[in-house]
C-alpha positions as CSV (number, residue, x, y, z in Angstrom):
1,M,-17.2,182.7,168.0
2,A,-17.3,184.7,171.0
3,V,-15.5,187.3,173.3
4,I,-13.7,186.1,176.0
5,S,-14.4,188.6,179.1
6,P,-13.6,188.1,182.5
7,T,-16.0,187.2,185.5
8,G,-16.2,188.2,189.2
9,L,-15.0,191.2,190.6
10,L,-12.0,192.9,188.9
11,G,-9.7,195.9,189.9
12,T,-9.9,199.0,187.3
13,R,-6.5,199.5,188.9
14,S,-4.9,196.2,186.6
15,P,-5.5,195.6,182.9
16,I,-9.1,194.2,182.2
17,L,-8.5,192.8,179.0
18,I,-11.2,191.3,176.3
19,T,-10.2,189.3,174.0
20,W,-12.0,187.7,171.1
21,D,-11.4,183.8,170.1
22,G,-10.5,183.8,166.5
23,T,-9.4,180.4,166.4
24,G,-10.2,179.0,162.7
25,I,-9.1,182.2,160.7
26,S,-6.4,184.3,160.0
27,A,-6.2,188.1,161.7
28,S,-6.4,188.8,157.1
29,D,-10.1,187.9,157.4
30,I,-11.3,190.7,160.0
31,Y,-12.6,193.7,159.0
32,Y,-14.3,195.5,162.0
33,F,-13.9,194.5,166.0
34,K,-16.4,196.8,167.3
35,L,-16.7,197.0,171.7
36,E,-19.3,199.4,173.1
37,I,-18.5,199.1,177.2
38,Y,-21.8,200.1,179.5
39,A,-20.8,200.5,183.3
40,W,-23.5,201.9,186.0
41,S,-23.7,201.9,189.2
42,G,-27.4,201.0,190.1
43,D,-29.5,198.0,189.3
44,K,-27.9,195.4,187.4
45,D,-31.3,194.7,185.1
46,V,-31.6,198.2,183.7
47,R,-28.1,198.8,181.7
48,P,-27.9,202.4,180.4
49,A,-29.1,203.0,176.8
50,D,-26.0,204.2,175.6
51,P,-22.3,203.3,176.5
52,I,-19.9,204.7,178.0
53,Y,-17.0,204.2,175.6
54,T,-17.0,202.8,172.3
55,I,-13.6,201.1,170.9
56,D,-14.0,200.6,166.7
57,R,-11.4,198.9,165.2
58,T,-10.8,199.0,161.5
59,S,-7.5,198.0,161.1
60,G,-3.8,197.1,162.9
61,F,-5.1,193.1,163.5
62,V,-1.6,191.0,163.8
63,D,-3.1,188.3,165.4
64,V,-6.5,186.4,165.2
65,Y,-6.7,187.7,169.0
66,P,-7.7,191.0,168.6
67,T,-7.7,192.6,172.4
68,A,-8.7,195.6,174.2
69,D,-7.9,196.7,177.7
70,I,-10.7,198.4,179.5
71,A,-9.7,199.1,182.6
72,P,-8.2,202.8,181.7
73,L,-11.8,204.1,180.5
74,L,-13.3,202.7,183.4
75,E,-11.0,204.0,186.3
76,N,-12.4,207.6,186.2
77,E,-16.0,206.3,186.4
78,F,-15.5,205.8,190.5
79,N,-16.4,208.4,193.2
80,Q,-15.1,206.6,196.9
81,R,-17.7,208.5,199.3
82,I,-16.7,209.2,202.9
83,S,-20.1,209.6,204.4
84,K,-19.9,205.6,205.6
85,L,-16.3,205.2,207.6
86,D,-18.0,205.7,210.7
87,T,-21.4,204.4,210.3
88,D,-22.8,202.3,213.1
89,D,-25.2,200.2,211.2
90,L,-25.0,197.2,208.9
91,V,-25.5,199.0,206.0
92,T,-24.1,198.4,202.1
93,M,-21.5,200.5,200.3
94,S,-21.7,204.1,199.7
95,P,-22.9,204.0,195.5
96,D,-20.1,204.7,193.0
97,G,-17.6,202.8,194.2
98,L,-18.6,199.2,192.7
99,F,-19.6,198.7,188.7
100,W,-22.0,196.5,186.8
101,V,-19.9,196.0,183.5
102,E,-21.0,194.5,179.9
103,I,-19.6,194.5,177.1
104,D,-21.5,194.6,173.4
105,Y,-19.2,193.3,171.1
106,D,-19.5,193.4,166.7
107,I,-16.9,191.4,164.9
108,E,-17.4,191.7,161.1
109,Y,-15.5,189.6,158.1
110,F,-14.3,190.2,154.8
111,D,-15.8,187.2,153.2
112,D,-18.2,183.8,153.7
113,P,-18.0,181.5,154.7
114,F,-18.0,182.9,158.0
115,V,-21.0,185.0,159.3
116,V,-20.8,188.8,158.4
117,N,-21.6,189.9,162.0
118,D,-20.5,187.9,164.9
119,T,-22.2,190.1,167.6
120,G,-23.2,189.4,171.4
121,T,-22.9,190.8,174.7
122,T,-19.9,189.5,177.2
123,T,-20.9,187.5,181.2
124,R,-21.8,190.9,183.7
125,F,-19.0,191.5,185.6
126,L,-18.5,193.6,188.6
127,V,-15.5,196.5,188.6
128,T,-13.5,197.8,191.6
129,D,-11.0,200.8,192.1
130,G,-8.5,198.0,193.0
131,Y,-5.6,196.2,191.5
132,G,-4.6,192.3,191.1
133,K,-1.4,190.8,191.8
134,F,0.9,190.0,188.5
135,T,1.3,186.7,190.5
136,D,-2.5,186.2,190.0
137,N,-2.7,186.4,186.3
138,A,-4.6,188.7,184.0
139,N,-7.8,189.2,184.5
140,A,-7.8,187.7,188.1
141,D,-10.8,187.9,190.1
142,L,-10.5,190.1,193.2
143,G,-14.1,188.3,195.2
144,Q,-13.4,187.1,198.5
145,A,-15.9,186.8,201.8
146,I,-14.0,189.4,203.6
147,L,-12.4,192.3,201.5
148,L,-9.3,192.7,203.2
149,Q,-5.8,191.9,202.8
150,D,-4.9,190.9,206.7
151,Q,-6.1,188.6,209.2
152,E,-6.0,190.8,212.0
153,K,-6.2,194.6,212.8
154,Y,-5.0,196.4,216.2
155,F,-7.6,199.1,217.2
156,H,-7.6,201.9,219.8
157,E,-10.6,202.6,221.9
158,L,-12.0,205.9,219.8
159,D,-11.0,203.9,216.1
160,T,-13.8,203.3,214.2
161,Y,-14.0,201.5,211.2
162,N,-16.7,198.9,209.0
163,M,-15.3,195.9,207.4
164,P,-16.2,195.1,203.9
165,I,-18.2,192.1,203.3
166,Y,-18.7,191.0,199.6
167,L,-21.6,189.2,198.7
168,G,-21.2,188.6,194.8
169,D,-23.8,188.8,192.1
170,V,-27.3,187.8,192.6
171,G,-28.1,184.4,191.3
172,S,-24.4,184.1,189.2
173,S,-21.6,181.9,189.8
174,Y,-20.1,184.0,192.0
175,Q,-22.8,185.0,194.2
176,T,-21.4,184.2,197.8
177,D,-23.1,182.2,200.4
178,V,-23.3,184.7,203.6
179,V,-26.4,184.4,206.1
180,K,-24.6,185.2,209.8
181,I,-22.3,187.3,211.0
182,K,-20.9,186.3,214.5
183,I,-18.9,188.4,216.7
184,V,-16.8,186.2,219.4
185,G,-15.3,187.8,222.0
186,S,-11.7,187.0,223.9
187,D,-14.0,185.5,226.6
188,G,-15.9,183.2,224.8
189,T,-19.0,185.5,224.8
190,S,-20.6,185.5,221.5
191,D,-23.7,187.3,219.5
192,E,-25.0,186.4,216.0
193,V,-26.4,189.1,213.3
194,V,-28.8,187.5,210.7
195,V,-28.1,189.2,207.0
196,T,-31.4,189.8,205.4
197,N,-30.2,192.1,202.5
198,Q,-28.2,189.4,200.5
199,A,-30.3,189.9,197.4
200,G,-30.2,193.6,196.8
201,E,-29.5,194.4,192.6
202,D,-27.7,198.1,192.8
203,A,-24.0,197.4,192.6
204,E,-23.4,198.9,195.9
205,D,-25.4,196.0,197.2
206,R,-22.9,193.9,196.4
207,V,-20.7,195.0,199.4
208,L,-21.8,194.9,203.0
209,L,-20.2,197.5,205.7
210,F,-20.2,196.1,209.5
211,P,-18.5,198.1,212.3
212,V,-15.9,196.6,213.8
213,G,-14.1,199.6,215.8
214,V,-15.4,199.7,219.1
215,P,-17.1,202.7,219.1
216,N,-19.5,201.7,216.5
217,L,-19.9,198.1,217.1
218,S,-20.5,198.8,220.5
219,N,-23.4,201.3,219.4
220,F,-24.7,198.7,216.5
221,L,-25.0,195.8,219.4
222,F,-26.5,198.4,222.0
223,D,-28.7,199.8,218.7
224,N,-30.1,196.1,217.9
225,S,-30.7,194.4,221.4
226,L,-27.4,192.3,221.5
227,T,-26.7,191.6,225.0
228,A,-24.6,188.6,224.7
229,L,-21.1,189.6,223.4
230,T,-19.5,191.6,226.3
231,E,-18.3,195.3,225.5
232,P,-15.6,195.5,222.9
233,R,-14.2,197.8,225.3
234,L,-14.0,195.2,227.6
235,L,-12.4,192.5,225.5
236,D,-8.9,192.2,224.5
237,W,-10.0,190.9,220.7
238,W,-13.3,190.0,219.0
239,D,-13.7,187.4,215.5
240,V,-15.9,188.6,212.9
241,Q,-16.8,185.2,211.5
242,I,-19.1,185.2,208.1
243,L,-21.2,181.9,208.2
244,D,-23.0,180.2,205.6
245,S,-26.1,178.2,205.3
246,V,-25.2,175.3,207.2
247,N,-22.8,177.6,209.8
248,A,-20.0,176.7,208.5
249,V,-17.2,179.8,208.8
250,V,-16.7,181.1,205.4
251,D,-14.4,184.0,206.4
252,S,-13.1,185.5,209.7
253,R,-10.9,188.5,210.7
254,R,-9.4,189.3,214.1
255,F,-9.7,192.2,215.7
256,Y,-7.7,193.6,218.8
257,N,-8.4,196.4,221.4
258,Q,-4.7,198.1,221.9
259,C,-4.1,200.6,224.8
260,E,-1.6,203.3,224.3
261,P,-1.0,205.7,227.5
262,K,1.8,207.2,226.3
263,Y,0.9,208.6,222.8
264,D,-2.1,210.2,220.8
265,P,-2.3,206.8,217.8
266,I,-2.8,208.1,214.5
267,Q,-5.9,206.1,211.9
268,L,-5.3,206.3,208.3
269,Q,-8.1,205.4,206.4
270,F,-7.5,204.3,202.2
271,I,-8.7,202.7,199.3
272,N,-6.6,199.3,199.5
273,R,-5.8,197.1,196.5
274,L,-9.0,195.0,196.7
275,G,-11.0,198.5,196.2
276,M,-12.3,199.2,199.5
277,W,-11.6,201.2,202.3
278,D,-9.2,199.9,205.0
279,T,-7.2,201.3,207.8
280,L,-4.0,201.0,209.5
281,T,-3.4,203.0,213.0
282,F,0.1,203.9,214.5
283,F,0.2,204.1,218.0
284,K,3.4,205.4,218.8
285,R,5.5,208.3,218.1
286,S,4.4,211.2,215.6
287,D,6.7,214.0,214.6
288,D,4.8,217.3,212.7
289,S,7.0,219.1,210.2
290,I,6.2,221.8,208.3
291,S,7.5,223.4,204.8
292,V,6.8,226.8,203.7
293,S,7.4,228.0,199.8
294,K,7.1,231.6,198.6
295,E,8.1,233.4,195.3
296,R,10.7,236.7,195.7
297,Y,11.3,240.0,194.4
298,R,13.2,243.1,194.5
299,A,11.1,246.1,195.9
300,V,11.6,249.5,195.4
301,V,13.4,251.0,198.5
302,G,13.3,254.8,198.6
303,S,11.1,257.4,196.9
304,A,12.1,260.3,194.6
305,S,11.1,263.9,195.4
306,A,11.9,267.8,195.1
307,S,14.9,267.1,197.0
308,G,16.2,264.3,195.5
309,Y,16.1,261.1,196.2
310,T,15.9,259.7,199.3
311,W,16.3,255.8,200.6
312,G,13.6,254.1,202.9
313,D,14.8,253.4,206.4
314,Q,12.3,250.5,206.4
315,A,12.3,249.4,203.3
316,R,11.4,246.0,202.9
317,G,13.7,245.7,199.5
318,M,13.8,241.9,199.0
319,R,9.9,240.8,199.3
320,T,7.5,237.7,199.2
321,Y,4.1,236.3,197.9
322,N,2.4,233.4,197.6
323,H,3.3,231.4,200.6
324,E,2.6,227.7,200.4
325,A,2.8,226.1,203.8
326,K,2.4,222.4,203.9
327,K,3.1,220.1,207.0
328,S,3.9,216.3,207.1
329,M,3.8,213.7,209.7
330,T,6.1,210.5,210.6
331,L,4.1,207.8,211.8
332,N,5.4,204.7,213.5
333,T,3.3,201.5,213.8
334,G,5.0,200.3,217.0
335,F,6.1,196.6,217.2
336,V,3.8,194.4,214.6
337,N,3.0,191.1,213.5
338,E,5.3,190.1,210.4
339,S,1.9,189.8,208.6
340,I,1.0,193.7,208.7
341,S,3.5,194.2,205.5
342,E,0.9,193.9,202.9
343,V,-1.6,196.1,204.6
344,I,1.6,198.8,204.5
345,Q,2.1,197.9,200.9
346,D,-1.5,198.5,200.0
347,L,-1.2,201.9,201.9
348,M,2.0,202.9,199.8
349,M,0.0,202.1,196.6
350,S,-3.1,203.6,197.8
351,E,-4.2,206.5,195.7
352,Y,-7.0,207.8,198.4
353,V,-5.5,208.4,201.7
354,L,-7.5,209.9,204.5
355,M,-5.5,210.8,208.1
356,T,-8.7,211.2,210.9
357,I,-8.5,214.4,212.6
358,N,-10.6,216.7,215.1
359,R,-11.8,213.3,216.9
360,T,-14.2,214.2,219.9
361,T,-15.3,210.9,220.2
362,E,-16.4,209.9,223.9
363,R,-18.4,207.2,225.7
364,V,-21.3,208.0,227.4
365,A,-23.0,205.3,228.8
366,D,-23.7,202.1,227.1
367,T,-22.7,203.9,223.7
368,Y,-20.6,206.4,222.0
369,T,-21.0,209.6,220.4
370,I,-18.8,209.4,217.5
371,S,-17.3,212.8,216.2
372,Q,-14.2,213.1,214.0
373,D,-13.5,214.6,210.8
374,F,-11.6,213.2,208.1
375,R,-8.1,215.2,206.0
376,A,-6.7,213.8,202.6
377,V,-3.0,212.7,202.6
378,V,0.0,211.8,200.3
379,V,2.5,208.9,201.4
380,N,5.6,210.3,200.8
381,T,7.2,207.2,201.9
382,E,8.3,205.1,198.5
383,S,10.5,203.0,199.7
384,L,10.9,200.3,203.0
385,T,12.2,197.3,204.0
386,L,9.4,194.8,204.9
387,Q,10.6,193.3,207.8
388,K,10.4,189.4,209.0
389,H,10.7,188.2,212.5
390,I,13.4,185.7,211.3
391,N,15.8,188.7,210.6
392,D,14.0,191.3,212.8
393,K,13.1,190.1,216.3
394,T,10.8,193.5,216.3
395,I,9.0,194.7,214.0
396,N,7.7,198.7,213.3
397,Y,7.4,200.5,210.5
398,T,7.9,204.3,210.2
399,I,6.1,206.1,207.2
400,E,5.9,210.1,206.6
401,V,2.7,211.5,205.2
402,E,2.4,214.9,203.6
403,F,-1.3,216.7,203.7
404,A,-2.7,217.6,200.4
405,T,-3.8,220.5,200.8
406,P,-1.8,223.3,202.2
407,E,-2.3,224.6,206.2
408,N,-3.1,228.2,204.4
409,A,-5.9,228.5,202.5
410,M,-5.3,228.5,198.6
411,L,-5.9,226.4,195.5
């Protein structure tokens, strides 16, 4: 008898169901069902001494398959960091965005002939701050070589982004075969990068971040003396391909270099449904709005003296306090492909969205000096029609975002 646990890469924003298979007994035979949940972000073989949570049940068994959803216990462990959002090197993801998980189980029974203690440890798996689709069934494995939903992205020349490449668990059945990264330009030029850090055993080592925006990809190519590929700023598009040990393409994405001569494009970065930083640039018109909320009270409008009471000509009467200024923006993608609908849904479902602000990135000789800040926003748009080319000859999306902090400095 054993606990049935998931394997692969699981999202904590969907249920993670741990089920004990009690085939051959009845629910009334179960005396005790205990799960000790371990989650950690370091070396996969260095498990903490103590569990982060314990589930301990001694009653309420209505069938022979007791099941526990451990996802809500894991979701608050994540700390999504932004330090590598614009890195220009091939690096592992930031700590605390991916965790190893194992569960020790202990099931006891009332009588023989069943064993008094059925104990053991589940298969180790990885969790991320993502979620599965209902149609994928329970405990869906989110793992794929490139942890992005869309097959193509459109960048402004100054947009930075790092594509997440999933390596799976070292030595397990779900370790991916990632050996090289090949960049192929729209003009037929190409370059290859050999991946040398596939075997790291910390949780964050299992996802690599590869620079694919014009500024950080250009810097990466320059720093690594990769000169066969035409400069990204001069290409219409470039494909980033993941190659396995026999040089077959495991997965790939296409990135377009899109010019916008009139408007200032707005780039959003957000945690997608696979638990990784994703990005979407809104190229067309944006509109700013501001709303101010305040408290009111009626103040005394005069003063008393030996000569009686006198109105104050300049008395403020109705006064206000606790002013809070909130800024929102309406963003427009411009004309896009139908496939962007998945990214739009991810953006609307994301619990952490950032806008790139204060960008002063500039090209200096053969490289870029990357300088930009990020500010958290909330997507206010809660409903959109997902457009199709068969119905809508041209597709564009408009959403409203609000800055998550007020414009005036206050808590």
